[in-house]
A tleap script that builds the chain and sets N, CA, C and O, in Angstrom:
source leaprc.protein.ff14SB
mol = sequence {
  NMET LYS ARG PHE THR PRO LEU TRP ILE LEU
  ILE LEU VAL ILE ALA ALA VAL ALA VAL TYR
  LEU PRO GLY LEU SER LYS TYR LEU LYS LEU
  LYS ARG LYS GLU THR GLU LEU SER GLN LYS
  ILE GLN GLU LEU GLN THR GLN ILE THR ALA
  LEU ARG ASN GLU GLU TYR LEU LEU LYS THR
  ASP LEU ALA HIE LEU GLU ASN ALA VAL ARG
  LYS GLU LEU GLY LEU VAL LYS PRO GLY GLU
  ILE VAL VAL LYS VAL VAL GLU GLU GLU VAL
  PRO ALA PRO ALA GLU ASN ASP THR GLU ASN
  ALA SER CGLY
}
set mol.1.N position { 41.294 36.978 -36.331 }
set mol.1.CA position { 40.390 36.261 -35.471 }
set mol.1.C position { 41.175 35.314 -34.567 }
set mol.1.O position { 42.046 34.570 -35.019 }
set mol.2.N position { 40.843 35.363 -33.286 }
set mol.2.CA position { 41.569 34.539 -32.332 }
set mol.2.C position { 40.999 33.129 -32.312 }
set mol.2.O position { 39.809 32.920 -32.550 }
set mol.3.N position { 41.829 32.210 -32.038 }
set mol.3.CA position { 41.406 30.819 -31.901 }
set mol.3.C position { 40.841 30.607 -30.507 }
set mol.3.O position { 41.197 31.298 -29.552 }
set mol.4.N position { 39.940 29.620 -30.421 }
set mol.4.CA position { 39.423 29.255 -29.106 }
set mol.4.C position { 40.527 28.557 -28.341 }
set mol.4.O position { 41.111 27.578 -28.804 }
set mol.5.N position { 40.785 29.060 -27.215 }
set mol.5.CA position { 41.808 28.426 -26.378 }
set mol.5.C position { 41.128 27.417 -25.472 }
set mol.5.O position { 39.914 27.498 -25.284 }
set mol.6.N position { 41.854 26.476 -24.908 }
set mol.6.CA position { 41.262 25.500 -23.998 }
set mol.6.C position { 40.544 26.165 -22.812 }
set mol.6.O position { 39.582 25.610 -22.281 }
set mol.7.N position { 41.004 27.329 -22.405 }
set mol.7.CA position { 40.353 28.042 -21.300 }
set mol.7.C position { 38.943 28.456 -21.686 }
set mol.7.O position { 38.018 28.308 -20.887 }
set mol.8.N position { 38.764 28.970 -22.894 }
set mol.8.CA position { 37.425 29.374 -23.340 }
set mol.8.C position { 36.509 28.161 -23.507 }
set mol.8.O position { 35.318 28.227 -23.200 }
set mol.9.N position { 37.060 27.082 -23.985 }
set mol.9.CA position { 36.261 25.857 -24.129 }
set mol.9.C position { 35.817 25.366 -22.754 }
set mol.9.O position { 34.666 24.967 -22.574 }
set mol.10.N position { 36.722 25.396 -21.794 }
set mol.10.CA position { 36.395 24.988 -20.430 }
set mol.10.C position { 35.317 25.893 -19.839 }
set mol.10.O position { 34.409 25.403 -19.167 }
set mol.11.N position { 35.395 27.173 -20.071 }
set mol.11.CA position { 34.392 28.112 -19.572 }
set mol.11.C position { 33.033 27.823 -20.210 }
set mol.11.O position { 32.010 27.853 -19.526 }
set mol.12.N position { 33.015 27.547 -21.506 }
set mol.12.CA position { 31.770 27.221 -22.191 }
set mol.12.C position { 31.155 25.928 -21.657 }
set mol.12.O position { 29.939 25.845 -21.485 }
set mol.13.N position { 31.983 24.928 -21.394 }
set mol.13.CA position { 31.492 23.659 -20.858 }
set mol.13.C position { 30.909 23.871 -19.461 }
set mol.13.O position { 29.839 23.347 -19.154 }
set mol.14.N position { 31.587 24.619 -18.632 }
set mol.14.CA position { 31.094 24.893 -17.270 }
set mol.14.C position { 29.781 25.668 -17.332 }
set mol.14.O position { 28.870 25.394 -16.551 }
set mol.15.N position { 29.669 26.612 -18.232 }
set mol.15.CA position { 28.435 27.385 -18.378 }
set mol.15.C position { 27.291 26.480 -18.839 }
set mol.15.O position { 26.168 26.591 -18.345 }
set mol.16.N position { 27.579 25.590 -19.780 }
set mol.16.CA position { 26.534 24.677 -20.262 }
set mol.16.C position { 26.076 23.740 -19.156 }
set mol.16.O position { 24.881 23.477 -19.023 }
set mol.17.N position { 27.001 23.240 -18.371 }
set mol.17.CA position { 26.650 22.359 -17.246 }
set mol.17.C position { 25.824 23.135 -16.229 }
set mol.17.O position { 24.841 22.611 -15.706 }
set mol.18.N position { 26.202 24.353 -15.946 }
set mol.18.CA position { 25.470 25.165 -14.971 }
set mol.18.C position { 24.045 25.441 -15.433 }
set mol.18.O position { 23.135 25.547 -14.611 }
set mol.19.N position { 23.849 25.557 -16.724 }
set mol.19.CA position { 22.514 25.832 -17.260 }
set mol.19.C position { 21.664 24.568 -17.283 }
set mol.19.O position { 20.492 24.615 -16.910 }
set mol.20.N position { 22.228 23.438 -17.712 }
set mol.20.CA position { 21.440 22.226 -17.930 }
set mol.20.C position { 21.350 21.296 -16.723 }
set mol.20.O position { 20.421 20.490 -16.662 }
set mol.21.N position { 22.262 21.368 -15.770 }
set mol.21.CA position { 22.262 20.439 -14.643 }
set mol.21.C position { 21.017 20.562 -13.767 }
set mol.21.O position { 20.441 19.530 -13.424 }
set mol.22.N position { 20.567 21.749 -13.385 }
set mol.22.CA position { 19.335 21.821 -12.580 }
set mol.22.C position { 18.125 21.247 -13.330 }
set mol.22.O position { 17.276 20.589 -12.729 }
set mol.23.N position { 18.051 21.494 -14.611 }
set mol.23.CA position { 16.952 20.946 -15.409 }
set mol.23.C position { 17.009 19.431 -15.476 }
set mol.23.O position { 15.968 18.775 -15.441 }
set mol.24.N position { 18.200 18.865 -15.572 }
set mol.24.CA position { 18.365 17.423 -15.635 }
set mol.24.C position { 17.962 16.773 -14.318 }
set mol.24.O position { 17.284 15.745 -14.320 }
set mol.25.N position { 18.366 17.355 -13.201 }
set mol.25.CA position { 18.005 16.772 -11.913 }
set mol.25.C position { 16.491 16.856 -11.685 }
set mol.25.O position { 15.894 15.937 -11.125 }
set mol.26.N position { 15.883 17.948 -12.116 }
set mol.26.CA position { 14.429 18.074 -11.998 }
set mol.26.C position { 13.740 17.046 -12.892 }
set mol.26.O position { 12.740 16.449 -12.493 }
set mol.27.N position { 14.264 16.838 -14.088 }
set mol.27.CA position { 13.708 15.844 -15.002 }
set mol.27.C position { 13.766 14.443 -14.385 }
set mol.27.O position { 12.789 13.696 -14.445 }
set mol.28.N position { 14.899 14.094 -13.798 }
set mol.28.CA position { 15.041 12.772 -13.188 }
set mol.28.C position { 14.096 12.611 -12.002 }
set mol.28.O position { 13.524 11.539 -11.804 }
set mol.29.N position { 13.930 13.663 -11.219 }
set mol.29.CA position { 13.010 13.630 -10.082 }
set mol.29.C position { 11.568 13.427 -10.574 }
set mol.29.O position { 10.815 12.652 -9.985 }
set mol.30.N position { 11.196 14.113 -11.632 }
set mol.30.CA position { 9.851 13.968 -12.191 }
set mol.30.C position { 9.632 12.576 -12.789 }
set mol.30.O position { 8.526 12.040 -12.718 }
set mol.31.N position { 10.665 11.995 -13.371 }
set mol.31.CA position { 10.548 10.640 -13.919 }
set mol.31.C position { 10.310 9.627 -12.790 }
set mol.31.O position { 9.503 8.709 -12.938 }
set mol.32.N position { 11.011 9.797 -11.664 }
set mol.32.CA position { 10.788 8.911 -10.512 }
set mol.32.C position { 9.364 9.053 -10.005 }
set mol.32.O position { 8.708 8.058 -9.696 }
set mol.33.N position { 8.884 10.283 -9.918 }
set mol.33.CA position { 7.517 10.539 -9.468 }
set mol.33.C position { 6.513 9.919 -10.430 }
set mol.33.O position { 5.507 9.356 -9.999 }
set mol.34.N position { 6.777 10.018 -11.724 }
set mol.34.CA position { 5.893 9.427 -12.731 }
set mol.34.C position { 5.821 7.910 -12.555 }
set mol.34.O position { 4.745 7.322 -12.672 }
set mol.35.N position { 6.954 7.280 -12.278 }
set mol.35.CA position { 6.984 5.837 -12.064 }
set mol.35.C position { 6.165 5.456 -10.835 }
set mol.35.O position { 5.400 4.492 -10.871 }
set mol.36.N position { 6.324 6.209 -9.747 }
set mol.36.CA position { 5.560 5.949 -8.525 }
set mol.36.C position { 4.059 6.091 -8.783 }
set mol.36.O position { 3.265 5.256 -8.350 }
set mol.37.N position { 3.683 7.151 -9.487 }
set mol.37.CA position { 2.267 7.384 -9.767 }
set mol.37.C position { 1.695 6.321 -10.705 }
set mol.37.O position { 0.540 5.923 -10.557 }
set mol.38.N position { 2.485 5.866 -11.657 }
set mol.38.CA position { 2.023 4.800 -12.546 }
set mol.38.C position { 1.761 3.519 -11.768 }
set mol.38.O position { 0.787 2.812 -12.026 }
set mol.39.N position { 2.630 3.228 -10.824 }
set mol.39.CA position { 2.443 2.045 -9.987 }
set mol.39.C position { 1.183 2.186 -9.126 }
set mol.39.O position { 0.417 1.234 -8.976 }
set mol.40.N position { 0.977 3.368 -8.568 }
set mol.40.CA position { -0.214 3.613 -7.749 }
set mol.40.C position { -1.483 3.479 -8.602 }
set mol.40.O position { -2.477 2.909 -8.152 }
set mol.41.N position { -1.446 3.997 -9.816 }
set mol.41.CA position { -2.594 3.880 -10.726 }
set mol.41.C position { -2.901 2.416 -10.997 }
set mol.41.O position { -4.064 2.013 -11.000 }
set mol.42.N position { -1.868 1.622 -11.224 }
set mol.42.CA position { -2.065 0.190 -11.490 }
set mol.42.C position { -2.707 -0.497 -10.280 }
set mol.42.O position { -3.611 -1.317 -10.443 }
set mol.43.N position { -2.247 -0.169 -9.070 }
set mol.43.CA position { -2.826 -0.750 -7.854 }
set mol.43.C position { -4.302 -0.360 -7.721 }
set mol.43.O position { -5.140 -1.196 -7.385 }
set mol.44.N position { -4.609 0.897 -7.984 }
set mol.44.CA position { -5.990 1.359 -7.881 }
set mol.44.C position { -6.879 0.709 -8.934 }
set mol.44.O position { -8.038 0.399 -8.660 }
set mol.45.N position { -6.351 0.502 -10.131 }
set mol.45.CA position { -7.136 -0.171 -11.169 }
set mol.45.C position { -7.433 -1.616 -10.771 }
set mol.45.O position { -8.513 -2.133 -11.055 }
set mol.46.N position { -6.481 -2.257 -10.121 }
set mol.46.CA position { -6.703 -3.620 -9.630 }
set mol.46.C position { -7.801 -3.629 -8.568 }
set mol.46.O position { -8.662 -4.508 -8.570 }
set mol.47.N position { -7.771 -2.653 -7.662 }
set mol.47.CA position { -8.806 -2.555 -6.627 }
set mol.47.C position { -10.175 -2.287 -7.248 }
set mol.47.O position { -11.181 -2.854 -6.820 }
set mol.48.N position { -10.206 -1.428 -8.250 }
set mol.48.CA position { -11.475 -1.115 -8.918 }
set mol.48.C position { -12.053 -2.369 -9.560 }
set mol.48.O position { -13.253 -2.622 -9.462 }
set mol.49.N position { -11.204 -3.152 -10.215 }
set mol.49.CA position { -11.660 -4.395 -10.845 }
set mol.49.C position { -12.225 -5.354 -9.801 }
set mol.49.O position { -13.273 -5.964 -10.016 }
set mol.50.N position { -11.534 -5.485 -8.675 }
set mol.50.CA position { -12.008 -6.383 -7.616 }
set mol.50.C position { -13.348 -5.906 -7.063 }
set mol.50.O position { -14.244 -6.713 -6.816 }
set mol.51.N position { -13.482 -4.603 -6.873 }
set mol.51.CA position { -14.746 -4.064 -6.357 }
set mol.51.C position { -15.882 -4.227 -7.353 }
set mol.51.O position { -17.019 -4.487 -6.961 }
set mol.52.N position { -15.585 -4.076 -8.633 }
set mol.52.CA position { -16.625 -4.285 -9.654 }
set mol.52.C position { -17.077 -5.743 -9.685 }
set mol.52.O position { -18.263 -6.034 -9.842 }
set mol.53.N position { -16.113 -6.658 -9.532 }
set mol.53.CA position { -16.469 -8.075 -9.478 }
set mol.53.C position { -17.343 -8.363 -8.258 }
set mol.53.O position { -18.332 -9.090 -8.350 }
set mol.54.N position { -16.969 -7.788 -7.119 }
set mol.54.CA position { -17.768 -7.967 -5.900 }
set mol.54.C position { -19.175 -7.394 -6.087 }
set mol.54.O position { -20.159 -8.008 -5.676 }
set mol.55.N position { -19.263 -6.231 -6.700 }
set mol.55.CA position { -20.564 -5.613 -6.960 }
set mol.55.C position { -21.423 -6.524 -7.843 }
set mol.55.O position { -22.606 -6.730 -7.571 }
set mol.56.N position { -20.820 -7.058 -8.888 }
set mol.56.CA position { -21.551 -7.942 -9.792 }
set mol.56.C position { -22.067 -9.175 -9.042 }
set mol.56.O position { -23.219 -9.577 -9.208 }
set mol.57.N position { -21.192 -9.772 -8.208 }
set mol.57.CA position { -21.614 -10.948 -7.454 }
set mol.57.C position { -22.735 -10.617 -6.480 }
set mol.57.O position { -23.674 -11.398 -6.325 }
set mol.58.N position { -22.645 -9.472 -5.826 }
set mol.58.CA position { -23.692 -9.092 -4.870 }
set mol.58.C position { -25.023 -8.842 -5.576 }
set mol.58.O position { -26.082 -9.085 -4.998 }
set mol.59.N position { -24.981 -8.364 -6.805 }
set mol.59.CA position { -26.216 -8.090 -7.549 }
set mol.59.C position { -26.817 -9.348 -8.177 }
set mol.59.O position { -28.029 -9.417 -8.381 }
set mol.60.N position { -25.980 -10.344 -8.486 }
set mol.60.CA position { -26.476 -11.482 -9.254 }
set mol.60.C position { -26.502 -12.796 -8.484 }
set mol.60.O position { -27.310 -13.668 -8.804 }
set mol.61.N position { -25.661 -12.964 -7.497 }
set mol.61.CA position { -25.544 -14.238 -6.789 }
set mol.61.C position { -26.128 -14.102 -5.384 }
set mol.61.O position { -25.529 -13.472 -4.513 }
set mol.62.N position { -27.297 -14.694 -5.172 }
set mol.62.CA position { -27.964 -14.567 -3.877 }
set mol.62.C position { -27.193 -15.244 -2.756 }
set mol.62.O position { -27.209 -14.760 -1.625 }
set mol.63.N position { -26.525 -16.342 -3.038 }
set mol.63.CA position { -25.731 -17.018 -2.005 }
set mol.63.C position { -24.577 -16.128 -1.557 }
set mol.63.O position { -24.271 -16.045 -0.368 }
set mol.64.N position { -23.946 -15.469 -2.512 }
set mol.64.CA position { -22.848 -14.547 -2.172 }
set mol.64.C position { -23.385 -13.368 -1.349 }
set mol.64.O position { -22.761 -12.943 -0.377 }
set mol.65.N position { -24.533 -12.855 -1.746 }
set mol.65.CA position { -25.147 -11.749 -1.014 }
set mol.65.C position { -25.479 -12.182 0.414 }
set mol.65.O position { -25.233 -11.438 1.363 }
set mol.66.N position { -26.035 -13.379 0.564 }
set mol.66.CA position { -26.379 -13.873 1.896 }
set mol.66.C position { -25.131 -14.017 2.770 }
set mol.66.O position { -25.139 -13.633 3.939 }
set mol.67.N position { -24.067 -14.568 2.202 }
set mol.67.CA position { -22.818 -14.705 2.964 }
set mol.67.C position { -22.275 -13.341 3.385 }
set mol.67.O position { -21.816 -13.178 4.516 }
set mol.68.N position { -22.324 -12.372 2.488 }
set mol.68.CA position { -21.811 -11.041 2.805 }
set mol.68.C position { -22.634 -10.398 3.910 }
set mol.68.O position { -22.072 -9.787 4.820 }
set mol.69.N position { -23.951 -10.524 3.848 }
set mol.69.CA position { -24.825 -9.925 4.858 }
set mol.69.C position { -24.598 -10.597 6.211 }
set mol.69.O position { -24.527 -9.923 7.239 }
set mol.70.N position { -24.483 -11.919 6.209 }
set mol.70.CA position { -24.241 -12.632 7.464 }
set mol.70.C position { -22.895 -12.228 8.067 }
set mol.70.O position { -22.792 -11.998 9.272 }
set mol.71.N position { -21.883 -12.144 7.233 }
set mol.71.CA position { -20.538 -11.841 7.734 }
set mol.71.C position { -20.415 -10.395 8.198 }
set mol.71.O position { -19.925 -10.137 9.297 }
set mol.72.N position { -20.852 -9.455 7.376 }
set mol.72.CA position { -20.615 -8.042 7.669 }
set mol.72.C position { -21.642 -7.446 8.619 }
set mol.72.O position { -21.310 -6.576 9.425 }
set mol.73.N position { -22.884 -7.903 8.532 }
set mol.73.CA position { -23.932 -7.307 9.362 }
set mol.73.C position { -24.347 -8.204 10.518 }
set mol.73.O position { -25.063 -7.767 11.419 }
set mol.74.N position { -23.902 -9.457 10.498 }
set mol.74.CA position { -24.228 -10.370 11.575 }
set mol.74.C position { -25.692 -10.785 11.597 }
set mol.74.O position { -26.204 -11.167 12.649 }
set mol.75.N position { -26.372 -10.718 10.467 }
set mol.75.CA position { -27.789 -11.087 10.418 }
set mol.75.C position { -27.951 -12.600 10.380 }
set mol.75.O position { -27.081 -13.317 9.886 }
set mol.76.N position { -29.087 -13.080 10.912 }
set mol.76.CA position { -29.399 -14.508 10.910 }
set mol.76.C position { -30.812 -14.696 10.397 }
set mol.76.O position { -31.624 -13.770 10.406 }
set mol.77.N position { -31.088 -15.900 9.954 }
set mol.77.CA position { -32.430 -16.220 9.485 }
set mol.77.C position { -33.335 -16.460 10.702 }
set mol.77.O position { -32.853 -16.815 11.778 }
set mol.78.N position { -34.643 -16.265 10.525 }
set mol.78.CA position { -35.561 -16.547 11.631 }
set mol.78.C position { -35.448 -18.012 12.055 }
set mol.78.O position { -35.412 -18.908 11.212 }
set mol.79.N position { -35.393 -18.243 13.357 }
set mol.79.CA position { -35.298 -19.586 13.890 }
set mol.79.C position { -33.873 -20.066 14.104 }
set mol.79.O position { -33.673 -21.080 14.773 }
set mol.80.N position { -32.880 -19.382 13.566 }
set mol.80.CA position { -31.494 -19.783 13.776 }
set mol.80.C position { -31.031 -19.331 15.155 }
set mol.80.O position { -31.495 -18.320 15.681 }
set mol.81.N position { -30.119 -20.089 15.722 }
set mol.81.CA position { -29.556 -19.741 17.022 }
set mol.81.C position { -28.079 -19.414 16.794 }
set mol.81.O position { -27.344 -20.180 16.171 }
set mol.82.N position { -27.675 -18.284 17.305 }
set mol.82.CA position { -26.288 -17.847 17.160 }
set mol.82.C position { -25.519 -18.258 18.408 }
set mol.82.O position { -25.934 -17.965 19.529 }
set mol.83.N position { -24.417 -18.924 18.209 }
set mol.83.CA position { -23.565 -19.333 19.317 }
set mol.83.C position { -22.221 -18.639 19.130 }
set mol.83.O position { -21.555 -18.817 18.110 }
set mol.84.N position { -21.833 -17.850 20.118 }
set mol.84.CA position { -20.536 -17.178 20.069 }
set mol.84.C position { -19.652 -17.781 21.141 }
set mol.84.O position { -20.044 -17.873 22.305 }
set mol.85.N position { -18.471 -18.186 20.750 }
set mol.85.CA position { -17.524 -18.770 21.687 }
set mol.85.C position { -16.542 -17.683 22.090 }
set mol.85.O position { -15.864 -17.084 21.254 }
set mol.86.N position { -16.485 -17.447 23.390 }
set mol.86.CA position { -15.570 -16.446 23.921 }
set mol.86.C position { -14.531 -17.175 24.754 }
set mol.86.O position { -14.863 -17.848 25.730 }
set mol.87.N position { -13.281 -17.038 24.368 }
set mol.87.CA position { -12.204 -17.701 25.093 }
set mol.87.C position { -11.700 -16.782 26.189 }
set mol.87.O position { -11.462 -15.594 25.971 }
set mol.88.N position { -11.541 -17.364 27.388 }
set mol.88.CA position { -10.977 -16.590 28.490 }
set mol.88.C position { -9.467 -16.642 28.398 }
set mol.88.O position { -8.876 -17.652 28.016 }
set mol.89.N position { -8.868 -15.539 28.754 }
set mol.89.CA position { -7.413 -15.509 28.780 }
set mol.89.C position { -6.947 -15.936 30.158 }
set mol.89.O position { -7.351 -15.359 31.167 }
set mol.90.N position { -6.098 -16.948 30.197 }
set mol.90.CA position { -5.545 -17.422 31.459 }
set mol.90.C position { -4.190 -16.754 31.627 }
set mol.90.O position { -3.315 -16.900 30.773 }
set mol.91.N position { -4.010 -16.021 32.726 }
set mol.91.CA position { -2.721 -15.340 32.900 }
set mol.91.C position { -1.599 -16.355 33.100 }
set mol.91.O position { -1.756 -17.361 33.792 }
set mol.92.N position { -0.485 -16.065 32.484 }
set mol.92.CA position { 0.685 -16.935 32.614 }
set mol.92.C position { 1.262 -16.772 34.016 }
set mol.92.O position { 1.244 -15.674 34.572 }
set mol.93.N position { 1.769 -17.853 34.583 }
set mol.93.CA position { 2.354 -17.728 35.923 }
set mol.93.C position { 3.606 -16.859 35.874 }
set mol.93.O position { 4.403 -16.935 34.939 }
set mol.94.N position { 3.752 -16.040 36.895 }
set mol.94.CA position { 4.922 -15.162 36.975 }
set mol.94.C position { 6.147 -15.987 37.329 }
set mol.94.O position { 6.019 -17.068 37.903 }
set mol.95.N position { 7.324 -15.495 36.999 }
set mol.95.CA position { 8.563 -16.228 37.281 }
set mol.95.C position { 8.776 -16.396 38.773 }
set mol.95.O position { 9.296 -17.423 39.208 }
set mol.96.N position { 8.382 -15.405 39.567 }
set mol.96.CA position { 8.560 -15.488 41.013 }
set mol.96.C position { 7.727 -16.598 41.611 }
set mol.96.O position { 8.161 -17.232 42.573 }
set mol.97.N position { 6.539 -16.858 41.075 }
set mol.97.CA position { 5.670 -17.905 41.576 }
set mol.97.C position { 6.296 -19.279 41.366 }
set mol.97.O position { 6.194 -20.135 42.245 }
set mol.98.N position { 6.934 -19.507 40.235 }
set mol.98.CA position { 7.533 -20.817 39.974 }
set mol.98.C position { 8.741 -21.041 40.846 }
set mol.98.O position { 8.985 -22.175 41.259 }
set mol.99.N position { 9.517 -20.000 41.150 }
set mol.99.CA position { 10.681 -20.141 42.018 }
set mol.99.C position { 10.258 -20.433 43.448 }
set mol.99.O position { 10.881 -21.250 44.126 }
set mol.100.N position { 9.210 -19.774 43.908 }
set mol.100.CA position { 8.730 -19.987 45.285 }
set mol.100.C position { 8.147 -21.369 45.450 }
set mol.100.O position { 8.285 -21.965 46.518 }
set mol.101.N position { 7.493 -21.903 44.421 }
set mol.101.CA position { 6.848 -23.200 44.510 }
set mol.101.C position { 7.883 -24.321 44.583 }
set mol.101.O position { 7.652 -25.338 45.237 }
set mol.102.N position { 9.017 -24.140 43.917 }
set mol.102.CA position { 10.015 -25.211 43.893 }
set mol.102.C position { 10.968 -25.134 45.071 }
set mol.102.O position { 11.650 -26.113 45.375 }
set mol.103.N position { 11.028 -24.035 45.714 }
set mol.103.CA position { 12.069 -24.038 46.715 }
set mol.103.C position { 11.816 -23.328 47.917 }
set mol.103.O position { 12.667 -23.296 48.806 }
savepdb mol mol.pdb
quit
């Protein structure tokens, strides 16, 4: 029986790397994806909690409901007067105008 020579050991190591390396890189890629998805799930759960709290307040707190309706739908009570302030934009003077005025 022949002994394993360093050449055969090297060939076996290269073969093992060739077999397992693609699987390892795919595993690492899937682990990164799992981490990203876990983070996204956590963000969505936070949003769900906030929306449930908002739903509860809208169903139980009339003042909160009134504020939401006024803000989102722009509704007013009978007899109220709505005043909207619209600011005019004043154009900035051009650089040529300031040079001509001074000289």
